[in-house]
C-alpha positions as CSV (number, residue, x, y, z in Angstrom):
1,X,0.0,0.0,0.0
2,X,2.8,2.4,0.8
3,X,4.4,1.7,-2.5
4,X,1.2,2.6,-4.3
5,X,0.8,5.8,-2.3
6,X,4.3,6.8,-3.1
7,X,3.7,6.2,-6.8
8,X,0.5,8.2,-6.8
9,X,2.1,11.0,-4.9
10,X,5.1,11.1,-7.2
11,X,2.9,11.0,-10.3
12,X,0.6,13.8,-9.0
13,X,3.6,16.0,-8.3
14,X,5.0,15.5,-11.8
15,X,2.0,17.3,-13.2
16,X,1.4,19.6,-10.2
17,X,4.9,20.6,-9.1
18,X,5.6,23.1,-6.3
19,X,5.7,26.7,-7.6
20,X,9.2,28.1,-7.1
21,X,9.8,31.7,-6.2
22,X,11.5,33.2,-9.3
23,X,14.9,34.9,-9.1
24,X,15.4,38.4,-10.4
25,X,17.6,37.2,-13.2
26,X,15.4,34.3,-14.2
27,X,15.5,33.4,-17.9
28,X,12.4,34.5,-19.8
29,X,11.4,32.0,-22.4
30,X,9.1,32.4,-25.4
31,X,7.3,29.5,-27.2
32,X,7.0,29.3,-30.9
33,X,3.6,27.8,-31.6
34,X,1.0,26.4,-29.3
35,X,2.2,22.9,-29.7
36,X,0.7,20.0,-27.7
37,X,4.1,19.0,-26.4
38,X,4.8,22.4,-24.9
39,X,3.0,22.0,-21.5
40,X,4.8,18.8,-20.6
41,X,8.1,19.8,-22.1
42,X,8.4,23.3,-20.8
43,X,5.4,25.0,-19.1
44,X,5.0,22.5,-16.3
45,X,8.7,21.9,-15.6
46,X,9.3,25.6,-15.5
47,X,6.9,26.1,-12.6
48,X,9.4,24.4,-10.2
49,X,12.5,26.1,-11.6
50,X,13.4,29.4,-9.9
51,X,15.4,30.5,-12.9
52,X,12.8,30.0,-15.6
53,X,9.7,32.1,-16.5
54,X,7.6,31.2,-19.5
55,X,6.9,34.7,-20.6
56,X,5.5,34.7,-24.1
57,X,3.9,32.6,-26.9
58,X,3.2,33.2,-30.6
59,X,1.2,31.0,-33.0
60,X,0.1,31.3,-36.6
61,X,-3.4,31.4,-35.4
62,X,-3.6,34.3,-32.9
63,X,-6.8,33.0,-31.3
64,X,-5.0,29.7,-30.6
65,X,-2.1,31.5,-29.0
66,X,-4.4,33.6,-26.9
67,X,-6.3,30.5,-25.7
68,X,-3.0,28.8,-24.9
69,X,-1.7,31.8,-23.0
70,X,-4.8,32.1,-21.0
71,X,-4.9,28.4,-20.1
72,X,-1.2,28.3,-19.0
73,X,-1.0,31.8,-17.6
74,X,1.5,33.1,-20.1
75,X,1.5,37.0,-19.9
76,X,2.5,38.0,-23.4
77,X,1.0,36.9,-26.7
78,X,2.8,38.0,-29.9
79,X,1.1,38.2,-33.2
80,X,3.9,36.5,-35.2
81,X,7.0,34.3,-34.6
82,X,9.2,37.2,-35.8
83,X,7.6,39.5,-33.3
84,X,8.3,37.0,-30.5
85,X,11.9,36.5,-31.5
86,X,12.5,40.3,-31.7
87,X,11.1,40.9,-28.2
88,X,14.1,42.3,-26.2
89,X,12.6,40.9,-22.9
90,X,12.9,37.3,-24.1
91,X,16.2,35.5,-23.4
92,X,15.4,32.0,-24.8
93,X,13.2,30.4,-27.4
94,X,11.6,27.0,-27.2
95,X,11.0,25.7,-30.7
96,X,8.4,22.8,-30.9
97,X,7.3,23.7,-34.4
98,X,6.8,21.0,-37.1
99,X,10.1,19.4,-38.1
100,X,10.3,21.2,-41.4
101,X,10.2,24.6,-39.7
102,X,12.9,23.9,-37.1
103,X,15.9,25.1,-39.2
104,X,14.4,28.4,-40.3
105,X,13.1,29.6,-37.0
106,X,15.9,28.3,-34.9
107,X,18.4,30.2,-37.1
108,X,16.3,33.4,-36.8
109,X,16.3,33.0,-33.1
110,X,20.0,32.5,-32.9
111,X,20.6,35.6,-35.1
112,X,18.6,37.5,-32.6
113,X,20.9,36.4,-29.9
114,X,18.4,34.0,-28.2
115,X,19.3,30.7,-26.7
116,X,17.3,27.9,-28.2
117,X,15.8,24.7,-26.8
118,X,15.0,22.8,-30.0
119,X,12.6,19.9,-30.1
120,X,13.9,16.7,-31.7
121,X,14.6,15.8,-34.4
122,X,16.6,19.0,-34.6
123,X,16.1,19.6,-38.3
124,X,15.0,17.8,-41.5
125,X,18.2,16.2,-42.7
126,X,21.9,16.0,-42.2
127,X,22.6,18.9,-44.6
128,X,20.5,21.2,-42.4
129,X,22.1,19.8,-39.2
130,X,25.7,20.5,-40.5
131,X,24.6,24.1,-41.4
132,X,22.9,24.8,-38.1
133,X,25.2,23.0,-35.6
134,X,28.4,24.3,-37.2
135,X,27.1,27.7,-37.8
136,X,29.4,30.6,-36.8
137,X,26.6,32.0,-34.7
138,X,27.0,29.3,-32.0
139,X,30.8,29.3,-31.9
140,X,32.7,31.1,-29.2
141,X,32.4,31.4,-25.4
142,X,29.6,34.0,-25.5
143,X,27.5,32.4,-28.3
144,X,23.9,31.5,-27.8
145,X,23.2,28.0,-26.4
146,X,21.5,25.5,-28.8
147,X,20.2,22.2,-27.4
148,X,18.4,19.4,-29.2
149,X,15.8,18.2,-26.7
150,X,16.4,14.5,-26.4
151,X,14.9,14.7,-22.9
152,X,15.2,11.0,-21.9
153,X,19.0,11.3,-21.9
154,X,19.0,13.7,-19.0
155,X,17.1,11.5,-16.6
156,X,19.2,9.6,-14.0
157,X,17.8,6.3,-15.2
158,X,19.5,6.6,-18.6
159,X,22.9,7.4,-17.1
160,X,22.6,4.6,-14.5
161,X,21.6,2.1,-17.3
162,X,24.6,3.0,-19.4
163,X,26.9,2.7,-16.4
164,X,25.9,-1.0,-16.0
165,X,28.0,-2.2,-18.9
166,X,30.9,-1.3,-21.2
167,X,29.9,-0.3,-24.7
168,X,32.7,-2.5,-26.2
169,X,31.1,-5.6,-24.6
170,X,27.7,-5.0,-26.3
171,X,26.8,-7.7,-28.8
172,X,23.2,-6.8,-29.8
173,X,20.7,-4.0,-29.2
174,X,17.0,-4.0,-30.0
175,X,15.0,-0.8,-29.7
176,X,11.2,-1.1,-30.1
177,X,8.9,1.9,-30.1
178,X,5.2,1.3,-30.8
179,X,2.1,3.5,-30.6
180,X,-1.4,2.2,-30.8
181,X,-3.1,2.8,-34.2
182,X,-5.6,5.7,-34.1
183,X,-3.8,7.9,-31.6
184,X,-2.8,10.2,-34.5
185,X,-4.9,10.6,-37.6
186,X,-3.3,9.6,-40.8
187,X,-3.4,13.2,-42.0
188,X,-1.5,14.4,-38.9
189,X,1.6,16.7,-39.6
190,X,3.7,13.7,-38.4
191,X,2.9,12.1,-41.7
192,X,3.4,15.2,-43.9
193,X,6.6,14.8,-46.1
194,X,6.7,18.6,-46.9
195,X,6.9,19.2,-43.1
196,X,9.6,16.5,-42.7
197,X,7.3,14.0,-41.2
198,X,7.5,10.2,-41.0
199,X,7.8,7.8,-38.1
200,X,11.6,7.8,-38.3
201,X,11.4,11.5,-37.6
202,X,9.2,10.9,-34.5
203,X,9.3,7.7,-32.5
204,X,12.1,6.4,-34.7
205,X,14.4,9.3,-33.8
206,X,14.4,8.0,-30.2
207,X,15.2,4.5,-31.3
208,X,18.2,5.8,-33.4
209,X,19.3,8.0,-30.5
210,X,19.1,5.3,-27.9
211,X,21.1,2.8,-30.0
212,X,23.8,5.4,-30.7
213,X,23.9,6.1,-26.9
214,X,24.4,2.4,-26.0
215,X,27.3,1.9,-28.4
216,X,28.7,5.4,-27.8
217,X,29.7,5.6,-31.5
218,X,28.3,5.6,-35.0
219,X,27.4,2.4,-37.0
220,X,29.6,1.2,-39.9
221,X,26.5,1.2,-42.0
222,X,22.8,0.3,-42.4
223,X,22.6,-3.5,-42.9
224,X,18.9,-3.6,-43.9
225,X,16.0,-1.2,-43.8
226,X,12.4,-1.4,-44.7
227,X,9.2,0.5,-44.0
228,X,5.4,0.4,-44.1
229,X,4.5,3.5,-46.1
230,X,1.4,5.5,-45.5
231,X,-1.7,4.3,-47.4
232,X,-1.9,5.6,-50.9
233,X,-4.7,8.1,-50.2
234,X,-2.3,9.7,-47.7
235,X,1.4,10.9,-48.0
236,X,3.1,7.7,-49.2
237,X,6.5,9.4,-49.0
238,X,6.2,9.1,-45.3
239,X,6.7,5.9,-43.3
240,X,3.9,4.7,-41.1
241,X,6.4,2.2,-39.6
242,X,10.2,1.8,-40.0
243,X,12.5,-1.2,-39.4
244,X,16.3,-1.2,-39.7
245,X,19.4,-3.1,-38.7
246,X,22.8,-1.5,-38.3
247,X,26.4,-2.9,-38.1
248,X,28.7,-1.6,-35.4
249,X,31.8,-3.5,-36.1
250,X,33.4,-6.6,-34.4
251,X,30.2,-8.5,-34.9
252,X,28.0,-6.1,-33.0
253,X,24.6,-5.0,-34.4
254,X,21.5,-3.1,-33.5
255,X,17.9,-3.3,-34.7
256,X,15.2,-0.6,-34.4
257,X,11.4,-1.0,-34.9
258,X,9.2,2.1,-34.7
259,X,5.5,2.2,-35.5
260,X,3.1,5.1,-35.0
261,X,0.1,3.0,-36.3
262,X,0.5,-0.3,-34.6
263,X,-2.2,-2.8,-35.3
264,X,-3.0,-6.5,-35.6
265,X,-1.2,-9.4,-34.0
266,X,-4.3,-11.1,-32.7
267,X,-5.9,-14.5,-33.5
268,X,-8.1,-14.6,-36.6
269,X,-6.1,-12.0,-38.5
270,X,-8.6,-11.8,-41.3
271,X,-10.9,-10.2,-38.8
272,X,-8.5,-8.5,-36.4
273,X,-5.6,-7.2,-38.7
274,X,-6.8,-3.6,-38.3
275,X,-7.4,-3.7,-34.6
276,X,-5.1,-1.4,-32.6
277,X,-2.2,-3.3,-31.1
278,X,-1.1,-2.8,-27.5
279,X,1.6,-5.4,-27.7
280,X,4.7,-3.1,-27.4
281,X,3.0,0.0,-25.8
282,X,6.0,0.6,-23.6
283,X,9.1,1.8,-25.5
284,X,11.8,-0.8,-24.8
285,X,15.5,-1.2,-25.4
286,X,17.2,-4.5,-25.0
287,X,21.0,-4.9,-24.7
288,X,22.8,-8.2,-24.8
289,X,26.5,-8.5,-23.9
290,X,29.0,-10.9,-25.4
291,X,29.3,-14.1,-23.3
292,X,32.4,-14.3,-21.1
293,X,34.0,-17.7,-20.8
294,X,36.3,-19.0,-18.1
295,X,37.6,-22.4,-17.0
296,X,35.8,-24.4,-14.3
297,X,36.5,-27.6,-12.3
298,X,36.0,-31.0,-13.8
299,X,37.0,-30.1,-17.4
300,X,34.1,-27.7,-17.8
301,X,33.9,-24.2,-19.1
302,X,31.7,-21.5,-17.5
303,X,30.0,-19.1,-19.8
304,X,28.4,-16.0,-18.3
305,X,26.2,-13.7,-20.4
306,X,24.3,-10.6,-19.3
307,X,21.4,-8.8,-20.8
308,X,19.6,-5.6,-19.9
309,X,16.1,-4.5,-20.8
310,X,14.6,-1.1,-20.1
311,X,10.9,-0.8,-20.2
312,X,9.7,2.8,-21.0
313,X,13.1,4.3,-21.5
314,X,11.5,7.3,-23.2
315,X,9.3,8.3,-20.2
316,X,11.0,6.8,-17.2
317,X,9.6,9.4,-14.8
318,X,6.1,8.0,-15.2
319,X,7.2,4.4,-14.8
320,X,10.1,2.2,-15.8
321,X,12.0,-1.0,-15.0
322,X,15.4,-2.2,-15.8
323,X,15.7,-6.0,-15.9
324,X,19.2,-7.4,-15.5
325,X,19.4,-11.1,-16.5
326,X,22.5,-13.1,-15.9
327,X,22.7,-16.5,-17.6
328,X,25.4,-18.9,-16.5
329,X,26.1,-22.1,-18.4
330,X,28.5,-25.0,-17.6
331,X,29.7,-26.7,-20.8
332,X,31.9,-29.6,-21.5
333,X,35.2,-28.3,-22.8
334,X,35.5,-31.3,-25.2
335,X,32.3,-30.9,-27.2
336,X,30.6,-27.7,-25.8
337,X,27.6,-29.6,-24.6
338,X,25.7,-27.7,-21.9
339,X,25.4,-29.6,-18.7
340,X,23.8,-26.9,-16.5
341,X,22.1,-23.5,-16.9
342,X,21.3,-21.0,-14.2
343,X,19.4,-17.8,-14.8
344,X,19.2,-14.9,-12.3
345,X,17.1,-11.8,-12.8
346,X,17.5,-8.5,-10.9
347,X,15.2,-5.5,-11.2
348,X,16.1,-1.8,-10.8
349,X,14.3,1.5,-10.9
350,X,16.0,4.9,-10.7
351,X,14.0,8.1,-10.2
352,X,16.7,10.4,-8.9
353,X,20.5,10.5,-8.8
354,X,22.2,7.9,-6.6
355,X,23.8,9.2,-3.4
356,X,27.3,9.2,-4.8
357,X,26.1,11.4,-7.8
358,X,24.3,13.8,-5.4
359,X,27.6,14.1,-3.5
360,X,29.2,15.3,-6.8
361,X,26.6,18.1,-7.1
362,X,23.9,16.5,-9.3
363,X,20.5,17.6,-8.1
364,X,16.9,16.3,-8.8
365,X,13.8,15.0,-7.1
366,X,12.0,11.7,-7.6
367,X,9.1,13.6,-9.2
368,X,11.2,15.5,-11.7
369,X,10.3,14.5,-15.3
370,X,12.9,13.9,-18.0
371,X,11.9,17.4,-19.2
372,X,12.6,18.9,-15.8
373,X,16.1,17.4,-15.7
374,X,16.7,18.6,-19.2
375,X,15.5,22.1,-18.3
376,X,17.9,22.1,-15.4
377,X,20.9,21.5,-17.7
378,X,19.7,24.0,-20.3
379,X,19.6,26.7,-17.7
380,X,23.0,25.6,-16.3
381,X,24.6,25.9,-19.7
382,X,23.0,29.3,-20.4
383,X,24.1,30.6,-17.0
384,X,27.5,29.0,-17.4
385,X,27.1,26.7,-14.4
386,X,28.8,23.3,-14.1
387,X,25.7,21.2,-14.0
388,X,25.7,17.4,-14.4
389,X,27.8,17.4,-17.6
390,X,25.0,15.7,-19.5
391,X,24.5,17.4,-22.9
392,X,23.6,16.7,-26.5
393,X,26.7,18.1,-28.3
394,X,26.4,19.8,-31.7
395,X,28.3,17.0,-33.5
396,X,26.0,14.4,-31.8
397,X,23.0,16.1,-33.4
398,X,24.7,16.1,-36.8
399,X,25.5,12.4,-36.5
400,X,21.9,11.7,-35.4
401,X,20.6,13.2,-38.6
402,X,23.2,11.5,-40.8
403,X,22.0,8.1,-39.4
404,X,18.4,9.0,-40.1
405,X,19.2,10.1,-43.7
406,X,21.1,6.8,-44.3
407,X,18.2,4.8,-43.0
408,X,15.7,6.5,-45.2
409,X,17.9,6.0,-48.2
410,X,18.3,2.3,-47.4
411,X,14.6,1.9,-46.9
412,X,13.9,3.4,-50.4
413,X,12.3,6.6,-49.1
414,X,13.5,10.1,-49.9
415,X,15.5,12.1,-47.4
416,X,13.3,14.8,-45.8
417,X,13.3,18.1,-47.8
418,X,15.8,20.9,-47.2
419,X,14.6,24.3,-46.0
420,X,14.9,27.2,-48.5
421,X,16.4,29.1,-45.5
422,X,19.5,26.9,-45.6
423,X,22.8,28.7,-45.2
424,X,26.0,27.0,-46.3
425,X,29.4,28.0,-45.2
426,X,33.0,27.3,-46.2
427,X,34.0,26.2,-42.8
428,X,37.7,26.0,-43.8
429,X,37.9,29.6,-44.9
430,X,35.5,30.9,-42.2
431,X,32.9,32.3,-44.7
């Protein structure tokens, strides 16, 4: 009963955090667009942060912006994105616009000297990523801060998970992200090619990011890739589901599966093939290490293999579980025949930093969401504080988009379109 009470209390506080007294030099953030993600990603987390004030919003539809501002008690409503960016009272911009608009409006914000918290995926393709994340505007000690918002990476669970193994020992990784069919309509902007939509640019981006994080490096190449395109009456240049396998060298590999319209998988498929599927409703990543072999008594060999599975790695603040499975086999050294197998499973949950990390200065509460941890580090970087050291570096964001482009090409789909606002530079000459 106490565990249930603690869970309910923590969950309630995530969505109803204590209101912090704001500091005089708190950062004033403006939101581009009245996006559905904005309340969870910024508005609610900002309530408990003494150095953040959500001060303004602008949307293409002024009435929508006014309604959004009224609902979330945002004092300023600007008529246009340009007007918001030009507001001298705004220090930072949060950009949750459709993917195809990320590059143009992030660049405008940076030119205005604003720090930018940019929703993932950062841009439409690798060409845009190289232009944006290597732009002269963000170079130098006093340049504006630019962060791609892969929020799950800032939660203590993810760091703890990665600390459980060495990346060079990883043999296979499987990342599975699935959303029940019908949550998003098929004409949603997520499935609009001109706005750089597609499942790989949504749920699939997390799968790519998590795989890269486990290995701590880029794949040698895309081994296989396929997709389930949108139905012909919709935008068939977009993927409804994406599947890919990557090679990471030394025999290591990774598979991703992402589906924003998961359905079927029940008995009597002729009748149930279009039923919404709840089979993999928790985003999951599975990591298997290479077996370690050592000598044992009696002419036997002992083989030990570990695997780790994280359930709900994308939203661990709501609920998650890390399963650690250790399989020990005794084999005859002569013919490799298995004579005994033992399996041990441990379970772990991490909602705040372990004591040793807190002693190093890392802060957080059990009710902090991934977005609240991310906001903490964004503010630390803007204010030039040390922070936890967790960050999504510019080159990391570039490599992420390169891997997405390569996957689309391997799956036979076009790379997402490049913005007309693209600026290219000769980085060797400095122009």
